[in-house]
N, CA, C and O of each residue as an XYZ file, in Angstrom:
440
protein
N       0.801     -1.199     -0.015
C      -0.047     -0.008      0.024
C       0.945      1.228      0.008
O       2.097      1.199      0.440
N       0.364      2.224     -0.512
C       1.071      3.573     -0.538
C       1.015      4.288      0.880
O       0.018      4.291      1.602
N       2.144      4.850      1.151
C       2.161      5.500      2.495
C       1.282      6.920      2.353
O       0.895      7.373      1.276
N       1.056      7.504      3.621
C       0.170      8.584      3.705
C       0.709      9.798      2.900
O      -0.108     10.455      2.256
N       1.934     10.126      2.886
C       2.469     11.279      2.224
C       2.370     11.054      0.673
O       1.978     11.952     -0.073
N       2.727      9.876      0.248
C       2.670      9.562     -1.172
C       1.184      9.570     -1.647
O       0.897     10.042     -2.747
N       0.271      9.064     -0.841
C      -1.100      9.139     -1.184
C      -1.680     10.569     -1.247
O      -2.472     10.916     -2.124
N      -1.250     11.346     -0.297
C      -1.576     12.786     -0.355
C      -1.141     13.418     -1.753
O      -1.908     14.054     -2.475
N       0.121     13.167     -2.015
C       0.664     13.751     -3.267
C      -0.111     13.224     -4.496
O      -0.411     13.947     -5.446
N      -0.402     11.954     -4.411
C      -1.141     11.402     -5.675
C      -2.507     11.909     -5.730
O      -2.988     12.129     -6.841
N      -3.279     12.149     -4.559
C      -4.499     12.657     -4.560
C      -4.515     14.014     -5.243
O      -5.319     14.267     -6.141
N      -3.513     14.978     -4.752
C      -3.433     16.279     -5.407
C      -3.033     16.198     -6.813
O      -3.583     17.009     -7.559
N      -2.184     15.382     -7.331
C      -1.901     15.212     -8.680
C      -3.073     14.832     -9.534
O      -3.355     15.388    -10.596
N      -3.764     13.792     -8.961
C      -4.952     13.277     -9.765
C      -5.935     14.359     -9.850
O      -6.506     14.505    -10.930
N      -6.215     15.133     -8.886
C      -7.332     16.183     -8.881
C      -6.843     17.363     -9.665
O      -7.670     18.162    -10.103
N      -5.503     17.540     -9.884
C      -4.960     18.553    -10.711
C      -5.137     18.205    -12.185
O      -5.573     19.075    -12.939
N      -4.844     17.052    -12.625
C      -4.891     16.560    -13.976
C      -6.394     16.154    -14.356
O      -6.739     16.370    -15.518
N      -7.217     15.644    -13.562
C      -8.568     15.506    -13.788
C      -9.317     16.781    -13.506
O      -9.751     17.066    -12.390
N      -9.454     17.573    -14.635
C     -10.003     18.895    -14.379
C     -11.481     18.942    -14.804
O     -12.048     20.030    -14.906
N     -12.122     17.775    -15.056
C     -13.497     17.770    -15.289
C     -14.222     17.289    -13.951
O     -13.736     16.439    -13.204
N     -15.348     17.883    -13.751
C     -16.152     17.459    -12.573
C     -16.697     16.151    -12.804
O     -16.658     15.653    -13.929
N     -17.226     15.530    -11.771
C     -17.829     14.109    -11.976
C     -19.033     14.252    -12.949
O     -19.243     13.402    -13.814
N     -19.835     15.372    -12.780
C     -20.945     15.533    -13.636
C     -20.526     15.777    -15.155
O     -21.185     15.259    -16.057
N     -19.419     16.574    -15.414
C     -19.081     16.718    -16.719
C     -18.454     15.431    -17.294
O     -18.680     15.120    -18.464
N     -17.703     14.709    -16.531
C     -17.127     13.393    -16.920
C     -18.316     12.423    -17.306
O     -18.343     11.854    -18.397
N     -19.211     12.284    -16.426
C     -20.429     11.387    -16.663
C     -21.161     11.825    -17.908
O     -21.554     10.968    -18.700
N     -21.357     13.050    -18.115
C     -22.113     13.528    -19.336
C     -21.208     13.162    -20.512
O     -21.688     12.647    -21.522
N     -19.930     13.417    -20.393
C     -19.074     13.092    -21.592
C     -19.106     11.568    -21.937
O     -19.180     11.174    -23.101
N     -19.051     10.814    -20.960
C     -18.908      9.283    -21.089
C     -20.235      8.932    -21.862
O     -20.217      8.148    -22.811
N     -21.342      9.518    -21.437
C     -22.637      9.186    -22.118
C     -22.655      9.577    -23.527
O     -23.063      8.800    -24.391
N     -22.220     10.774    -23.794
C     -22.149     11.327    -25.250
C     -21.228     10.652    -26.126
O     -21.500     10.404    -27.301
N     -20.051     10.326    -25.522
C     -19.090      9.658    -26.362
C     -19.460      8.275    -26.720
O     -18.986      7.792    -27.749
N     -20.273      7.577    -25.962
C     -20.721      6.302    -26.201
C     -22.025      6.120    -26.956
O     -22.390      5.034    -27.406
N     -22.680      7.220    -27.062
C     -24.024      7.189    -27.718
C     -23.900      6.916    -29.170
O     -23.081      7.547    -29.838
N     -24.637      6.047    -29.679
C     -24.747      5.670    -31.074
C     -25.857      6.366    -31.747
O     -26.599      7.157    -31.166
N     -25.956      6.018    -33.112
C     -27.105      6.696    -33.820
C     -28.381      6.278    -33.395
O     -29.321      7.064    -33.507
N     -28.571      5.017    -32.866
C     -29.918      4.512    -32.461
C     -30.056      4.300    -31.021
O     -31.187      4.141    -30.562
N     -29.034      4.280    -30.260
C     -29.206      3.887    -28.875
C     -28.225      4.729    -28.000
O     -27.243      5.276    -28.501
N     -28.509      4.805    -26.765
C     -27.609      5.378    -25.793
C     -27.321      4.262    -24.657
O     -28.228      3.542    -24.238
N     -26.110      4.183    -24.233
C     -25.905      3.131    -23.223
C     -26.565      3.561    -21.827
O     -26.911      4.727    -21.641
N     -26.707      2.659    -20.946
C     -27.252      2.996    -19.645
C     -26.247      3.896    -19.015
O     -25.056      3.637    -19.185
N     -26.619      4.974    -18.272
C     -25.823      5.914    -17.689
C     -24.592      5.307    -16.810
O     -23.466      5.806    -16.795
N     -24.947      4.270    -16.156
C     -23.909      3.730    -15.274
C     -22.929      2.824    -15.989
O     -21.968      2.347    -15.386
N     -23.180      2.568    -17.355
C     -22.288      1.777    -18.027
C     -21.712      2.363    -19.269
O     -21.150      1.677    -20.123
N     -21.880      3.751    -19.351
C     -21.308      4.486    -20.470
C     -19.791      4.689    -20.371
O     -19.304      4.827    -19.249
N     -19.060      4.717    -21.383
C     -17.729      4.915    -21.351
C     -16.818      3.850    -21.093
O     -17.269      2.761    -20.736
N     -15.490      4.041    -21.241
C     -14.495      3.011    -21.081
C     -14.451      2.572    -19.642
O     -14.912      3.267    -18.736
N     -13.856      1.341    -19.450
C     -13.655      0.991    -17.977
C     -12.806      2.069    -17.247
O     -13.121      2.483    -16.131
N     -11.793      2.474    -17.879
C     -10.913      3.543    -17.215
C     -11.773      4.788    -16.861
O     -11.722      5.294    -15.740
N     -12.507      5.229    -17.784
C     -13.339      6.458    -17.578
C     -14.333      6.150    -16.492
O     -14.508      7.027    -15.646
N     -15.008      5.027    -16.399
C     -15.850      4.681    -15.290
C     -15.136      4.639    -14.025
O     -15.687      5.056    -13.006
N     -13.867      4.137    -14.003
C     -13.179      4.017    -12.777
C     -12.703      5.412    -12.264
O     -12.675      5.638    -11.054
N     -12.319      6.370    -13.208
C     -12.058      7.768    -12.851
C     -13.307      8.428    -12.259
O     -13.232      9.227    -11.326
N     -14.395      8.082    -12.807
C     -15.702      8.744    -12.343
C     -15.964      8.202    -10.924
O     -16.311      8.980    -10.035
N     -15.814      6.949    -10.704
C     -15.971      6.379     -9.356
C     -15.014      6.910     -8.324
O     -15.412      7.118     -7.178
N     -13.734      7.146     -8.689
C     -12.745      7.745     -7.771
C     -13.091      9.216     -7.458
O     -12.857      9.663     -6.336
N     -13.648      9.984     -8.433
C     -14.096     11.384     -8.192
C     -15.183     11.368     -7.157
O     -15.337     12.365     -6.451
N     -15.928     10.338     -7.018
C     -17.090     10.344     -6.047
C     -16.703      9.794     -4.763
O     -17.577      9.591     -3.920
N     -15.418      9.517     -4.512
C     -14.941      8.927     -3.249
C     -14.209      9.838     -2.415
O     -13.648     10.833     -2.874
N     -14.200      9.502     -1.119
C     -13.207     10.289     -0.253
C     -11.857      9.589     -0.238
O     -11.766      8.381     -0.458
N     -10.853     10.334      0.013
C      -9.589      9.739     -0.082
C      -9.425      8.580      0.897
O      -8.672      7.663      0.569
N     -10.022      8.540      1.998
C      -9.958      7.403      2.974
C     -10.593      6.083      2.436
O     -10.346      4.979      2.922
N     -11.399      6.293      1.433
C     -12.115      5.084      0.778
C     -11.460      4.478     -0.339
O     -11.990      3.530     -0.919
N     -10.261      4.981     -0.720
C      -9.548      4.476     -1.979
C      -9.108      3.037     -1.778
O      -8.670      2.705     -0.677
N      -9.194      2.198     -2.730
C      -8.695      0.924     -2.827
C      -7.369      0.850     -3.481
O      -6.944      1.821     -4.107
N      -6.648     -0.317     -3.363
C      -5.349     -0.363     -4.174
C      -5.563     -0.244     -5.658
O      -4.685      0.258     -6.359
N      -6.680     -0.679     -6.162
C      -6.931     -0.611     -7.500
C      -7.277      0.806     -7.972
O      -7.038      1.154     -9.128
N      -7.815      1.582     -7.112
C      -8.072      3.033     -7.280
C      -6.735      3.756     -7.351
O      -6.524      4.583     -8.238
N      -5.858      3.459     -6.454
C      -4.538      3.996     -6.504
C      -3.699      3.761     -7.778
O      -2.978      4.621     -8.285
N      -3.868      2.517     -8.237
C      -3.193      2.178     -9.510
C      -3.765      3.032    -10.674
O      -3.016      3.579    -11.484
N      -5.049      3.123    -10.728
C      -5.704      3.826    -11.716
C      -5.285      5.395    -11.713
O      -4.969      6.000    -12.738
N      -5.326      5.944    -10.467
C      -4.924      7.235    -10.293
C      -3.455      7.474    -10.822
O      -3.204      8.455    -11.523
N      -2.542      6.599    -10.487
C      -1.191      6.682    -11.053
C      -1.273      6.639    -12.585
O      -0.695      7.499    -13.250
N      -1.972      5.666    -13.151
C      -2.099      5.621    -14.577
C      -2.574      6.876    -15.242
O      -2.040      7.283    -16.274
N      -3.579      7.497    -14.659
C      -4.215      8.710    -15.255
C      -3.197      9.878    -15.149
O      -2.964     10.581    -16.133
N      -2.614     10.076    -13.992
C      -1.616     11.131    -13.861
C      -0.485     10.953    -14.804
O      -0.030     11.949    -15.366
N       0.027      9.731    -15.037
C       1.160      9.485    -15.926
C       0.618      9.657    -17.368
O       1.346     10.249    -18.165
N      -0.541      9.217    -17.768
C      -1.037      9.428    -19.085
C      -1.223     10.858    -19.416
O      -0.758     11.330    -20.453
N      -1.948     11.616    -18.488
C      -2.141     13.055    -18.822
C      -0.820     13.820    -18.867
O      -0.642     14.705    -19.703
N       0.100     13.483    -17.975
C       1.344     14.168    -17.939
C       2.181     13.980    -19.221
O       2.850     14.877    -19.734
N       2.074     12.727    -19.680
C       2.749     12.418    -20.971
C       2.182     12.932    -22.185
O       2.889     13.199    -23.157
N       0.875     13.089    -22.171
C       0.127     13.378    -23.432
C      -0.349     14.880    -23.535
O      -0.517     15.433    -24.622
N      -0.553     15.493    -22.321
C      -0.961     16.888    -22.449
C       0.196     17.804    -22.583
O       1.243     17.591    -21.972
N       0.023     18.856    -23.399
C       1.091     19.795    -23.685
C       0.637     21.157    -23.182
O      -0.091     21.875    -23.868
N       1.086     21.512    -21.946
C       0.666     22.815    -21.409
C       1.006     24.084    -22.206
O       0.378     25.138    -22.112
N       2.090     23.866    -23.016
C       2.648     24.929    -23.853
C       1.719     25.306    -25.060
O       1.560     26.467    -25.436
N       1.138     24.245    -25.612
C       0.424     24.352    -26.834
C      -1.009     23.735    -26.648
O      -1.147     22.526    -26.459
N      -2.055     24.591    -26.706
C      -3.398     24.147    -26.530
C      -3.747     23.280    -27.774
O      -3.294     23.620    -28.867
N      -4.527     22.181    -27.659
C      -4.886     21.482    -28.769
C      -5.538     22.224    -29.916
O      -6.430     23.034    -29.662
N      -5.157     22.003    -31.150
C      -5.784     22.674    -32.296
C      -7.169     21.930    -32.725
O      -7.317     20.741    -32.445
N      -8.022     22.546    -33.305
C      -9.349     21.899    -33.576
C      -9.162     20.545    -34.294
O      -9.949     19.622    -34.085
N      -8.159     20.433    -35.109
C      -7.887     19.147    -35.882
C      -7.473     18.016    -34.925
O      -7.505     16.844    -35.300
N      -7.091     18.364    -33.709
C      -6.733     17.408    -32.716
C      -7.753     16.952    -31.820
O      -7.510     16.625    -30.658
N      -8.993     16.923    -32.390
C     -10.184     16.533    -31.667
C     -10.125     15.099    -30.974
O     -10.538     14.893    -29.832
N      -9.589     14.179    -31.763
C      -9.455     12.741    -31.207
C      -8.610     12.799    -30.026
O      -8.956     12.219    -28.996
N      -7.524     13.460    -30.103
C      -6.628     13.468    -28.931
C      -7.273     14.052    -27.766
O      -7.172     13.529    -26.656
N      -7.968     15.174    -27.990
C      -8.764     15.814    -26.827
C      -9.768     14.787    -26.271
O      -9.841     14.562    -25.063
N     -10.507     14.198    -27.145
C     -11.548     13.256    -26.742
C     -10.973     12.110    -25.903
O     -11.548     11.725    -24.885
N      -9.850     11.582    -26.338
C      -9.191     10.503    -25.581
C      -8.794     10.938    -24.114
O      -8.964     10.200    -23.143
N      -8.285     12.123    -24.050
C      -7.942     12.582    -22.679
C      -9.171     12.919    -21.742
O      -9.129     12.808    -20.517
N     -10.300     13.356    -22.484
C     -11.501     13.653    -21.782
C     -12.142     12.412    -21.295
O     -12.884     12.500    -20.317
N     -11.932     11.191    -21.899
C     -12.424      9.999    -21.448
C     -11.792      9.658    -20.038
O     -12.384      8.861    -19.311
N     -10.685     10.202    -19.662
C     -10.087      9.831    -18.398
C     -10.201     11.125    -17.504
O      -9.530     11.251    -16.479
N     -11.143     12.135    -17.976
C     -11.312     13.252    -17.037
C     -10.544     14.516    -17.289
O     -10.695     15.490    -16.551
N      -9.739     14.525    -18.296
C      -8.875     15.668    -18.576
C      -9.288     16.363    -19.870
O      -9.176     15.782    -20.949
N      -9.763     17.594    -19.767
C     -10.074     18.411    -20.915
C      -9.025     19.421    -21.163
O      -8.979     20.440    -20.473
N      -8.147     19.182    -22.151
C      -6.986     20.079    -22.429
C      -7.436     21.568    -22.751
O      -6.607     22.474    -22.665
N      -8.705     21.810    -23.108
C      -9.113     23.053    -23.418
C      -9.643     23.848    -22.251
O      -9.913     25.044    -22.358
N      -9.793     23.142    -21.099
C     -10.236     23.802    -19.869
C      -9.010     24.619    -19.229
O      -7.901     24.087    -19.247
N      -9.150     25.725    -18.739
C      -8.089     26.432    -18.106
C      -7.628     25.808    -16.739
O      -6.717     26.332    -16.098
């Protein structure tokens, strides 16, 4: 298990890179999964990673599981590696933006 100081730092990093609220992320997951004829059930919309991020956003730090901690590290690493703070995404980079939004990071948000 992660020690308390490391968990505090991870919690801060995770909430820094996940800049969408749980409501915004839930809405995005529903929209991104909706097809032409059907929309998934709200609690099943989105990728497993997106659903896990959403679940973490709705938890208190004291309720985190080892699996939550692993996902938080993965999200922080992914966003840190793929987000470019110097250059905001261009409109033609929509797919890149949408992939990051699936894990709760909207690069166009301040």
